[in-house]
PDB file with one MODEL, atoms N, CA, C and O in Angstrom:
MODEL        1
ATOM      1  N   MET A   1       0.840  -1.239  -0.194  1.00  0.00           N
ATOM      2  CA  MET A   1      -0.314   0.047   0.177  1.00  0.00           C
ATOM      3  C   MET A   1       0.830   1.157  -0.084  1.00  0.00           C
ATOM      4  O   MET A   1       1.964   1.018   0.374  1.00  0.00           O
ATOM      5  N   ARG A   2       0.463   2.192  -0.804  1.00  0.00           N
ATOM      6  CA  ARG A   2       1.210   3.404  -0.880  1.00  0.00           C
ATOM      7  C   ARG A   2       0.951   4.420   0.095  1.00  0.00           C
ATOM      8  O   ARG A   2      -0.247   4.675   0.211  1.00  0.00           O
ATOM      9  N   HIS A   3       1.785   5.124   0.885  1.00  0.00           N
ATOM     10  CA  HIS A   3       1.514   6.041   1.985  1.00  0.00           C
ATOM     11  C   HIS A   3       2.319   7.487   1.596  1.00  0.00           C
ATOM     12  O   HIS A   3       3.441   7.672   1.124  1.00  0.00           O
ATOM     13  N   ASP A   4       1.261   8.415   1.997  1.00  0.00           N
ATOM     14  CA  ASP A   4       2.126   9.843   1.909  1.00  0.00           C
ATOM     15  C   ASP A   4       3.068   9.718   3.020  1.00  0.00           C
ATOM     16  O   ASP A   4       3.146   8.734   3.756  1.00  0.00           O
ATOM     17  N   THR A   5       3.904  10.961   3.109  1.00  0.00           N
ATOM     18  CA  THR A   5       4.635  10.973   4.354  1.00  0.00           C
ATOM     19  C   THR A   5       3.845  11.727   5.574  1.00  0.00           C
ATOM     20  O   THR A   5       3.284  12.804   5.371  1.00  0.00           O
ATOM     21  N   ILE A   6       3.839  11.203   6.629  1.00  0.00           N
ATOM     22  CA  ILE A   6       3.305  11.889   7.629  1.00  0.00           C
ATOM     23  C   ILE A   6       4.173  12.908   8.318  1.00  0.00           C
ATOM     24  O   ILE A   6       5.264  12.509   8.725  1.00  0.00           O
ATOM     25  N   LYS A   7       3.808  14.295   8.524  1.00  0.00           N
ATOM     26  CA  LYS A   7       4.392  15.131   9.154  1.00  0.00           C
ATOM     27  C   LYS A   7       3.938  15.587  10.508  1.00  0.00           C
ATOM     28  O   LYS A   7       2.812  16.026  10.739  1.00  0.00           O
ATOM     29  N   THR A   8       5.013  15.436  11.483  1.00  0.00           N
ATOM     30  CA  THR A   8       4.530  15.543  13.086  1.00  0.00           C
ATOM     31  C   THR A   8       5.519  16.367  13.800  1.00  0.00           C
ATOM     32  O   THR A   8       6.703  16.385  13.463  1.00  0.00           O
ATOM     33  N   THR A   9       5.029  17.076  14.819  1.00  0.00           N
ATOM     34  CA  THR A   9       6.156  17.705  15.645  1.00  0.00           C
ATOM     35  C   THR A   9       6.359  16.646  16.784  1.00  0.00           C
ATOM     36  O   THR A   9       7.141  17.080  17.630  1.00  0.00           O
ATOM     37  N   GLU A  10       5.966  15.587  17.017  1.00  0.00           N
ATOM     38  CA  GLU A  10       6.465  14.566  18.085  1.00  0.00           C
ATOM     39  C   GLU A  10       7.719  13.830  17.702  1.00  0.00           C
ATOM     40  O   GLU A  10       8.014  13.625  16.524  1.00  0.00           O
ATOM     41  N   GLU A  11       8.429  13.450  18.689  1.00  0.00           N
ATOM     42  CA  GLU A  11       9.483  12.802  18.663  1.00  0.00           C
ATOM     43  C   GLU A  11       9.406  11.334  18.557  1.00  0.00           C
ATOM     44  O   GLU A  11      10.363  10.653  18.186  1.00  0.00           O
ATOM     45  N   VAL A  12       8.198  10.829  18.905  1.00  0.00           N
ATOM     46  CA  VAL A  12       7.812   9.472  18.909  1.00  0.00           C
ATOM     47  C   VAL A  12       6.552   9.381  18.240  1.00  0.00           C
ATOM     48  O   VAL A  12       5.607  10.103  18.557  1.00  0.00           O
ATOM     49  N   VAL A  13       6.491   8.506  17.307  1.00  0.00           N
ATOM     50  CA  VAL A  13       4.985   8.320  16.790  1.00  0.00           C
ATOM     51  C   VAL A  13       4.560   6.750  16.668  1.00  0.00           C
ATOM     52  O   VAL A  13       5.523   6.001  16.503  1.00  0.00           O
ATOM     53  N   SER A  14       3.248   6.109  16.723  1.00  0.00           N
ATOM     54  CA  SER A  14       2.824   5.172  16.749  1.00  0.00           C
ATOM     55  C   SER A  14       2.207   4.661  15.412  1.00  0.00           C
ATOM     56  O   SER A  14       1.547   5.493  14.790  1.00  0.00           O
ATOM     57  N   CYS A  15       2.315   3.530  14.932  1.00  0.00           N
ATOM     58  CA  CYS A  15       1.648   3.273  13.570  1.00  0.00           C
ATOM     59  C   CYS A  15       0.930   1.822  14.048  1.00  0.00           C
ATOM     60  O   CYS A  15       1.470   1.101  14.887  1.00  0.00           O
ATOM     61  N   SER A  16      -0.199   1.526  13.487  1.00  0.00           N
ATOM     62  CA  SER A  16      -0.750   0.169  13.313  1.00  0.00           C
ATOM     63  C   SER A  16      -1.493   0.026  11.961  1.00  0.00           C
ATOM     64  O   SER A  16      -2.215  -0.950  11.756  1.00  0.00           O
ATOM     65  N   ASP A  17      -1.323   0.951  11.087  1.00  0.00           N
ATOM     66  CA  ASP A  17      -2.104   0.793   9.725  1.00  0.00           C
ATOM     67  C   ASP A  17      -3.526   0.580  10.094  1.00  0.00           C
ATOM     68  O   ASP A  17      -4.067  -0.392   9.566  1.00  0.00           O
ATOM     69  N   ASN A  18      -4.205   1.281  10.873  1.00  0.00           N
ATOM     70  CA  ASN A  18      -5.549   1.041  11.193  1.00  0.00           C
ATOM     71  C   ASN A  18      -5.764  -0.259  11.668  1.00  0.00           C
ATOM     72  O   ASN A  18      -6.770  -0.803  11.214  1.00  0.00           O
ATOM     73  N   GLY A  19      -5.138  -0.854  12.400  1.00  0.00           N
ATOM     74  CA  GLY A  19      -5.145  -1.968  12.866  1.00  0.00           C
ATOM     75  C   GLY A  19      -5.012  -3.175  12.031  1.00  0.00           C
ATOM     76  O   GLY A  19      -5.603  -4.234  12.244  1.00  0.00           O
ATOM     77  N   GLN A  20      -4.120  -2.916  10.979  1.00  0.00           N
ATOM     78  CA  GLN A  20      -3.535  -4.213  10.038  1.00  0.00           C
ATOM     79  C   GLN A  20      -2.379  -4.770  10.523  1.00  0.00           C
ATOM     80  O   GLN A  20      -2.084  -5.875  10.070  1.00  0.00           O
ATOM     81  N   HIS A  21      -1.575  -4.214  11.426  1.00  0.00           N
ATOM     82  CA  HIS A  21      -0.596  -4.961  11.904  1.00  0.00           C
ATOM     83  C   HIS A  21      -0.385  -4.507  13.384  1.00  0.00           C
ATOM     84  O   HIS A  21      -1.098  -3.653  13.911  1.00  0.00           O
ATOM     85  N   PRO A  22       0.681  -5.163  14.039  1.00  0.00           N
ATOM     86  CA  PRO A  22       0.662  -4.628  15.563  1.00  0.00           C
ATOM     87  C   PRO A  22       1.200  -3.275  15.856  1.00  0.00           C
ATOM     88  O   PRO A  22       2.149  -2.860  15.191  1.00  0.00           O
ATOM     89  N   LEU A  23       0.735  -2.639  16.684  1.00  0.00           N
ATOM     90  CA  LEU A  23       1.002  -1.191  17.177  1.00  0.00           C
ATOM     91  C   LEU A  23       2.581  -1.337  17.359  1.00  0.00           C
ATOM     92  O   LEU A  23       3.042  -2.319  17.939  1.00  0.00           O
ATOM     93  N   VAL A  24       3.436  -0.277  16.819  1.00  0.00           N
ATOM     94  CA  VAL A  24       4.561  -0.066  17.110  1.00  0.00           C
ATOM     95  C   VAL A  24       5.043   1.458  17.275  1.00  0.00           C
ATOM     96  O   VAL A  24       4.448   2.392  16.738  1.00  0.00           O
ATOM     97  N   TYR A  25       5.951   1.577  17.912  1.00  0.00           N
ATOM     98  CA  TYR A  25       6.213   3.186  18.127  1.00  0.00           C
ATOM     99  C   TYR A  25       7.679   3.237  17.312  1.00  0.00           C
ATOM    100  O   TYR A  25       8.431   2.276  17.153  1.00  0.00           O
ATOM    101  N   ILE A  26       7.870   4.479  16.883  1.00  0.00           N
ATOM    102  CA  ILE A  26       8.741   4.679  15.893  1.00  0.00           C
ATOM    103  C   ILE A  26       9.472   5.925  16.273  1.00  0.00           C
ATOM    104  O   ILE A  26       8.777   6.933  16.398  1.00  0.00           O
ATOM    105  N   SER A  27      10.652   6.018  16.461  1.00  0.00           N
ATOM    106  CA  SER A  27      11.443   7.167  17.069  1.00  0.00           C
ATOM    107  C   SER A  27      11.796   8.112  15.928  1.00  0.00           C
ATOM    108  O   SER A  27      12.263   7.644  14.888  1.00  0.00           O
ATOM    109  N   LEU A  28      11.606   9.352  16.066  1.00  0.00           N
ATOM    110  CA  LEU A  28      12.018  10.447  14.852  1.00  0.00           C
ATOM    111  C   LEU A  28      13.314  11.026  15.465  1.00  0.00           C
ATOM    112  O   LEU A  28      13.981  11.758  14.735  1.00  0.00           O
ATOM    113  N   LYS A  29      13.711  10.804  16.614  1.00  0.00           N
ATOM    114  CA  LYS A  29      14.816  11.717  17.175  1.00  0.00           C
ATOM    115  C   LYS A  29      16.180  11.714  16.181  1.00  0.00           C
ATOM    116  O   LYS A  29      17.016  12.605  16.331  1.00  0.00           O
ATOM    117  N   ASN A  30      16.327  10.876  15.363  1.00  0.00           N
ATOM    118  CA  ASN A  30      17.605  11.045  14.560  1.00  0.00           C
ATOM    119  C   ASN A  30      17.083  11.325  13.052  1.00  0.00           C
ATOM    120  O   ASN A  30      17.886  11.192  12.128  1.00  0.00           O
ATOM    121  N   GLY A  31      15.938  11.657  12.831  1.00  0.00           N
ATOM    122  CA  GLY A  31      15.574  12.045  11.412  1.00  0.00           C
ATOM    123  C   GLY A  31      14.302  11.320  11.052  1.00  0.00           C
ATOM    124  O   GLY A  31      13.741  10.669  11.934  1.00  0.00           O
ATOM    125  N   PRO A  32      13.798  11.373   9.841  1.00  0.00           N
ATOM    126  CA  PRO A  32      12.883  10.589   9.411  1.00  0.00           C
ATOM    127  C   PRO A  32      12.834   9.109   9.438  1.00  0.00           C
ATOM    128  O   PRO A  32      13.921   8.584   9.198  1.00  0.00           O
ATOM    129  N   ASN A  33      11.985   8.420   9.637  1.00  0.00           N
ATOM    130  CA  ASN A  33      12.001   6.816   9.745  1.00  0.00           C
ATOM    131  C   ASN A  33      10.728   6.255   9.259  1.00  0.00           C
ATOM    132  O   ASN A  33       9.795   6.996   8.949  1.00  0.00           O
ATOM    133  N   GLN A  34      10.660   5.021   9.186  1.00  0.00           N
ATOM    134  CA  GLN A  34       9.080   4.542   8.666  1.00  0.00           C
ATOM    135  C   GLN A  34       8.864   3.336   9.450  1.00  0.00           C
ATOM    136  O   GLN A  34       9.688   2.953  10.281  1.00  0.00           O
ATOM    137  N   CYS A  35       7.793   2.740   9.209  1.00  0.00           N
ATOM    138  CA  CYS A  35       7.301   1.564   9.913  1.00  0.00           C
ATOM    139  C   CYS A  35       7.874   0.499   9.340  1.00  0.00           C
ATOM    140  O   CYS A  35       7.962   0.362   8.120  1.00  0.00           O
ATOM    141  N   GLN A  36       8.341  -0.404  10.276  1.00  0.00           N
ATOM    142  CA  GLN A  36       8.830  -1.814   9.489  1.00  0.00           C
ATOM    143  C   GLN A  36       7.919  -2.701   8.889  1.00  0.00           C
ATOM    144  O   GLN A  36       8.278  -3.403   7.944  1.00  0.00           O
ATOM    145  N   TYR A  37       6.537  -2.750   9.434  1.00  0.00           N
ATOM    146  CA  TYR A  37       5.331  -3.567   8.649  1.00  0.00           C
ATOM    147  C   TYR A  37       5.078  -3.130   7.438  1.00  0.00           C
ATOM    148  O   TYR A  37       5.285  -3.818   6.438  1.00  0.00           O
ATOM    149  N   CYS A  38       4.503  -1.687   7.403  1.00  0.00           N
ATOM    150  CA  CYS A  38       3.757  -1.264   6.210  1.00  0.00           C
ATOM    151  C   CYS A  38       4.503  -0.019   5.383  1.00  0.00           C
ATOM    152  O   CYS A  38       4.012   0.549   4.408  1.00  0.00           O
ATOM    153  N   GLY A  39       5.734   0.264   5.958  1.00  0.00           N
ATOM    154  CA  GLY A  39       6.471   1.246   5.351  1.00  0.00           C
ATOM    155  C   GLY A  39       5.952   2.609   5.431  1.00  0.00           C
ATOM    156  O   GLY A  39       6.597   3.462   4.821  1.00  0.00           O
ATOM    157  N   GLN A  40       4.819   3.005   6.123  1.00  0.00           N
ATOM    158  CA  GLN A  40       4.617   4.361   6.344  1.00  0.00           C
ATOM    159  C   GLN A  40       5.679   5.053   6.778  1.00  0.00           C
ATOM    160  O   GLN A  40       6.513   4.637   7.582  1.00  0.00           O
ATOM    161  N   ARG A  41       5.657   6.390   6.116  1.00  0.00           N
ATOM    162  CA  ARG A  41       7.031   7.230   6.317  1.00  0.00           C
ATOM    163  C   ARG A  41       6.568   8.342   7.343  1.00  0.00           C
ATOM    164  O   ARG A  41       5.482   8.893   7.163  1.00  0.00           O
ATOM    165  N   PHE A  42       7.320   8.659   8.349  1.00  0.00           N
ATOM    166  CA  PHE A  42       7.123   9.884   9.131  1.00  0.00           C
ATOM    167  C   PHE A  42       8.453  10.739   9.124  1.00  0.00           C
ATOM    168  O   PHE A  42       9.571  10.291   8.868  1.00  0.00           O
ATOM    169  N   VAL A  43       8.161  11.971   9.429  1.00  0.00           N
ATOM    170  CA  VAL A  43       8.920  12.985   9.395  1.00  0.00           C
ATOM    171  C   VAL A  43       8.881  14.073  10.263  1.00  0.00           C
ATOM    172  O   VAL A  43       8.019  14.909   9.993  1.00  0.00           O
ATOM    173  N   ARG A  44       9.612  14.295  11.275  1.00  0.00           N
ATOM    174  CA  ARG A  44       9.522  15.303  12.393  1.00  0.00           C
ATOM    175  C   ARG A  44       9.700  16.753  12.059  1.00  0.00           C
ATOM    176  O   ARG A  44      10.797  17.149  11.666  1.00  0.00           O
ATOM    177  N   GLU A  45       8.689  17.564  12.193  1.00  0.00           N
ATOM    178  CA  GLU A  45       8.859  19.125  11.898  1.00  0.00           C
ATOM    179  C   GLU A  45       9.223  19.796  13.006  1.00  0.00           C
ATOM    180  O   GLU A  45       8.580  19.456  13.998  1.00  0.00           O
ATOM    181  N   THR A  46      10.163  20.766  13.209  1.00  0.00           N
ATOM    182  CA  THR A  46      10.356  21.700  14.304  1.00  0.00           C
ATOM    183  C   THR A  46      10.215  23.112  13.673  1.00  0.00           C
ATOM    184  O   THR A  46      10.319  23.408  12.483  1.00  0.00           O
ATOM    185  N   PRO A  47       9.933  23.982  14.821  1.00  0.00           N
ATOM    186  CA  PRO A  47       9.775  25.637  14.319  1.00  0.00           C
ATOM    187  C   PRO A  47      10.975  25.763  13.441  1.00  0.00           C
ATOM    188  O   PRO A  47      10.802  26.411  12.408  1.00  0.00           O
ATOM    189  N   ASP A  48      12.238  25.229  13.675  1.00  0.00           N
ATOM    190  CA  ASP A  48      13.023  25.755  12.848  1.00  0.00           C
ATOM    191  C   ASP A  48      13.181  25.319  11.310  1.00  0.00           C
ATOM    192  O   ASP A  48      13.597  26.024  10.390  1.00  0.00           O
ATOM    193  N   ASN A  49      12.791  24.122  11.262  1.00  0.00           N
ATOM    194  CA  ASN A  49      12.543  23.557   9.510  1.00  0.00           C
ATOM    195  C   ASN A  49      11.396  23.804   9.161  1.00  0.00           C
ATOM    196  O   ASN A  49      11.079  23.049   8.242  1.00  0.00           O
ATOM    197  N   LYS A  50      10.415  24.658   9.504  1.00  0.00           N
ATOM    198  CA  LYS A  50       9.014  25.014   9.149  1.00  0.00           C
ATOM    199  C   LYS A  50       9.177  26.441   8.387  1.00  0.00           C
ATOM    200  O   LYS A  50       8.377  26.834   7.538  1.00  0.00           O
ATOM    201  N   LYS A  51      10.324  27.157   8.810  1.00  0.00           N
ATOM    202  CA  LYS A  51      10.411  28.565   8.424  1.00  0.00           C
ATOM    203  C   LYS A  51      10.582  28.473   6.976  1.00  0.00           C
ATOM    204  O   LYS A  51      11.224  27.525   6.525  1.00  0.00           O
ATOM    205  N   ALA A  52       9.972  29.539   6.030  1.00  0.00           N
ATOM    206  CA  ALA A  52      10.214  29.753   4.925  1.00  0.00           C
ATOM    207  C   ALA A  52      11.789  30.260   4.497  1.00  0.00           C
ATOM    208  O   ALA A  52      12.271  31.205   5.121  1.00  0.00           O
ATOM    209  N   ALA A  53      12.360  29.781   3.709  1.00  0.00           N
ATOM    210  CA  ALA A  53      13.712  30.177   3.378  1.00  0.00           C
ATOM    211  C   ALA A  53      13.810  31.546   2.743  1.00  0.00           C
ATOM    212  O   ALA A  53      14.907  31.998   2.415  1.00  0.00           O
TER     213      ALA A  53
ENDMDL
END
């Protein structure tokens, strides 16, 4: 299944693909990451990287 990247301000996110796989917690502390089961990508946005250049 194709997923869009989910943007969040959280350092840790959870994914279960709406109950399609076990609930997992994903750390975004070291940058973007993805779910090991469904491949959903997550990226953490901070006020610093939201600013327009």
